[in-house]
C-alpha positions, 0 to 999 in steps of 0.5 A, a space after each residue: 499500499 502506498 502512503 501519500 502525505 499532504 505534501 505528496 498530494 500537492 505534488 501530484 495534483 494540478 488544476 487541469 487534471 483534477 478539472 478533467 477528473 471531476 468532469 469524468 466523475 459528473 459524466 459518469 455519475 449522470 450516466 448511471 455508471 456510479 453505484 449508489 454510495 455509502 454515507 455515514 454522518 456521526 455527530 457528537 455534542 460533547 465535545 462538539 464535532 463528528 465524522 463523515 464517512 463516505 464509500 464509493 466505487 466505479 464499475 471497475 476495480 476501484 473502491 474508496 473509503 474517506 473519513 472526514 473528521 472535525 471537532 470544536 474547542 470547548 466554548 465554555 473554556 474559550 474566550 473567543 469563538 470556538 476553534 474548529 479543527 479537521 482532518 481527512 484520509 482516504 483508502 483506495 482499494 483494489 475491490 476485486 483483489 480486496 487489496 488496499 493500493 494507497 492511503 492518502 492524506 485528503 485534507 488539501 485533496 478535498 479542497 482540489 477535488 471540490 474546487 475542480 468540480 466548480 471549475 468544471 461546471 463553471 466551464 459550461 455555465 459561466 458568462 464567457 468573459 466575466 469581470 468580477 468573481 465574488 467569493 463568500 467564505 474565507 476558509 479552508 476551501 476558499 483559496 482553491 476555489 479562487 484558483 480553479 475558477 480563475 483557471 477556466 475564466 480570466 477575471 479582472 477582479 476577485 472580491 472576498 467576503 468573509 465573516 472574519 474581515 481580517 482573515 478575508 484580508 489575509 487571504 486576499 494578500 496571500 492570493 495576490 502573491 500567487 503567480 497564477 492570479 498575476 494581474 487580478 485585482 483582489 479585494 475585500 468587501 464588507 458589504 454582502 449586497 455590494 459584492 453580490 451586485 458586482 459580480 458576474 460569477 459568485 462562489 459561496 463556500 461558507 458554513 452559514 446556516 442562514 442566507 448570506 446575501 439578499 437574492 434581489 441584489 444579484 444581477 440578471 445573468 449572474 452564474 452562481 455556485 452554491 458550495 456550502 449549506 449541505 445539510 437539510 436545514 442550512 442555507 446560503 441563499 434566500 427565497 428571492 433568489 431561489 425563485 430566480 434560479 435555473 439550477 444544475 446539480 452534481 447529484 439530484 437525489 443528494 442536492 434535492 434532500 441533503 442541501 437546505 437551499 434545495 430541500 427547504 425551498 422545494 418543500 415550500 414550493 418557493 423553488 419548483 421541481 421544473 427549475 431544476 434542469 438536471 445533473 451537470 454531467 449530462 451537459 458537459 459534452 453539449 454544444 450548448 446549454 438549454 434556454 433560460 426558461 421564462 421567469 428565470 435569469 440566474 444559473 445555479 450549480 449546486 454542489 454537494 460533492 459526490 463519491 465519484 469524484 473521490 473515486 476518479 481523482 484518488 485513482 489519477 492520484 494514485 497512478 501519478 504517484 506510481 508513475 512518478 515514484 512518490 510516496 512510501 510503500 507499506 506492507 500490510 502484512 509485514 509492516 515497515 515502509 520503504 521510500 519509492 523511487 521514480 522510474 528513470 524514464 519519466 524524469 523528476 516528479 512534478 
């Protein structure tokens, strides 16, 4: 079994490959080529935290089991807001031989695979020449969101909106130093309505439980990625927004039952079923999208994340690790580990 660290993952994933993997995952999902995944969500209250276990496979030999775990510090002992810590790990199996192929640290992997999914949808749903990207949320996934969306659309301006303004300013400075974003004006906006009004593309990657900007502030023709609020009772956008939305999803059943922005508004009748066009994977290879229905003027991609992304992306990472000689080999029976070396014909790892 090959052990891959967070540093290894960063060496093995690049945006182009990750976006291609996400697109392939979406296509397989929409085509019915990915069996229904397993999901176990375990929460605790003392201390507050929990674990999410996801398992999925394709119709070939690959099988993955991923665990995301998080915890909050004790609010009674902390003067400030409780600090959140999190970690993630994934095991890639040969599901026929029942042999583990790799164990991957997947904290940064999750950022790449999620942002790559955003980018795959952006390639076909966003305006071709947008000026301003607004990202709501300045947490862990925000940097990858900006980098990946900027890889498929060239923005002149990126606006960051975060609950913690100083954190958002720090992220802006961090992103401004990235060579991939050279020439882009990266700023922080404290007024959510202003950011929503000025944007051509909006990405929400928050932990909010209630709407984060007024839906009426969003301009007609805006493309919006809803990447947070993946619990049935949580929302990032309001009723006014959802009444205007033409919606694409990564997984129909999951998005309409586990994502509050859709589940709650479907239940109240604010969102009509005919506003949901379908799974994005069915549209990736089409020359054009269906026309905007009368009465709607915003295009939405609701991402909850699907097991197919983990299966395809993890397989890609493992194959690159074998090719480039990256990671540590561990014998499950005998124990011990040994570094691996890259085959001479492939040159140095990227």
